[in-house]
N, C-alpha and C positions, 0 to 999 in steps of 0.2 A: 718551754712550754708548747704543747702541741695544740694547734688551732685547726679546725675543720677548714680544709682549702676551699670549700664552697661558700664560706661566709667571711665577712670582714671582721677582724678582731675588734673588740671594744677598745675605747681608750685606755681603760684600766688594764686589760690584758696586754696592750702594747707597753704600758708602763712596767708591768710585771716582767715582760720579756726584756725591756731595756735594763731593769735592775738585775736580770739574770745574765747580763753580758751581750745581749743582742743589740749592738749599737745601731743597726739598721731600723730598729723599731722607732727611733727618733723621727726618721723621715716620714713614716706613716702619721705621727702625731702632728708633725709640721704641716703636712698636706691637709690635715683637717682643720687645724687651729691657727695657722699663721695669719690668715686673712682676718678672722675675728679678733685676734689679739692686736694686730696692727690698727684695726678700726676702733677698738676699745681705747687704745693708747692715744690715738689721734684725738679722740673726743675728749681726752683728759688734758693732753699737753697742747693741742691745736696746732701742731707743726708736723707736716708730712714727712720730711727727712728724719726728724727725731723719732717718729712713730716707727719708721723703717728700722733705724738703728736699735731702738729699744726692744722692738720685736725679736730681733736677733739675739739680744742679750737675754731676753726671757727664755728663749729655747736653749741657749748656753746654760742658763741656771737650771732649767729642767734636766738638762744632761748631768751637770755637776751635783745637783741636789737629789738625784733619782733615788738615792738610798733613804731619803727622808719621807718619800711618798709612802702613805699608809694604803694597803690593798683595799680597804674598805671605803676609802675616800673616793669622791668624784674627781676625775682628772681636771675637768673644766674649772671646778672651784678652786682647786689647788693652782692651776695655771693662771686664772684671773687674779689670784692673790699675789703671785709673783709679779705679774704685770702691773697691778695697782702699786706695789711698792716701787717698782722700777719708775713708774710715771711720777709718783710723789717725790722720790729722790731727785729726779731730773728737775722738777719744777723748784724744788728747794735750792738745788744747785744753782739754777739760773737766777733765781731771786737774789743770790748772794753776789752775783756778778754785777758790778756797778757800771760797766761800759755801755750796756744797752737795756733798754726796758724790755719787760716780758712781753708787752703788746707789740714792740718792733719785731721781737723774735718770732712771735706767733704769726704776725703778718708776713714775715719773710717766707715762711713755708707752710702756712696754714691755709692755703687755697684749696678748698674742698667743695666747691659748688657741685650740686647734683646736675648731671647732664640733662638737657631738656628732652622731653619725649617728642617723638616724631609727630608732626602735624599740630602741635600746640601754637596757638597765636602768640606772636611775639610780645604784645603787650601784657597778656596775662602770664606770660612766662617771665617777664621782667619783675612783675609783682611777686610772683612765686619765689623767684631767686632772692628778691629782697627780704621776703618773710623767712626763707630758710637761712639767710646770712644773719637775721635778727635772732632767730632761734639759736643758731650756733654761737653767736656773741653772748646771748643771755646765759646759755649753758656754760660757756667758758668763764663767765664772770662769777659763777657760784663758787662758794668755798670748796676746796678740794674734796673734803670728806663728803659733802652733799653731791657734788658733781660725779665723783666716782660711784656712789650708791645709785644715783639716777641713771647713769650711763649703763651700768650693769643690769639694772632692772628694766628700763625702757627699751634699750637698744640691743642688749645681748640676751634678754629673756631669762635672766637668772632669778631664781626664787629668793625671797627675803631671807630664808634660812641659809641658802648657799651663799648670799652676799655677806651675811653675818659671819660665816666661817672664813670667807675670803678676806674680809677686812678685820677680823679678829675682834669683832664686837658682838653685842647681843642683837637678837632680831628686833627688839623694841628701839634700839639705837638706830638700826637701819630705817625702821618705819618712821621715826622722827626726823631723820635726814631726808627721807623722800618727801615727807610732809612739808618741811621747811623749803626744800628745793622747789616743789611744785608751787608753794605759795609765793616764792620769790619770782618764779618764772611767770606766774599769773599777773603779778604786778608789773613786771618788766615788759611783758608782751600784751598788755591790754589793748593796744592800739590794732593788733592783728585780728581781722574779722573771722568769726567762727566758720569753718569749712562746712559747705552743704554737701550731703551725700547724694 
């Protein structure tokens, strides 16, 4: 596939190139999508080390399943679908392991506090960190189907239609998951004061 050297190829063009035998196209996709995929997986599994490992597995799957990518599809939807399946499988695997609780596993590698901004007062920063930790814990406590839909919609900016494709369900099911997730978060986080603009 010939691409104008003056412009960056789209994700879909890179996938077509990968399907055509240009293995180097995978590097372009990874450069664009590795960080968002890691971030997405972390928000599902809550463990930094696992998110790193699973992101690598996602791109291995992108490579090995490149033949199943449909040219009319959006790469991001297809990629997040693979990532969601990997994250769900890892959570299922971990829940079957009796030697350590899921909470202990999450706490072992799930440290992802946002860095403080320069000049912020220490006391307000401590409150902010506590609020962030509470939100992270509340999102982690959601059922996996609700958590996955919420993370894709709120954090990754995916549309309801794209989430439905990625998760293999209807748009109405995604809307229901988002509604239930937001309702649960509202109940859980009722103590956090509303932000003033």
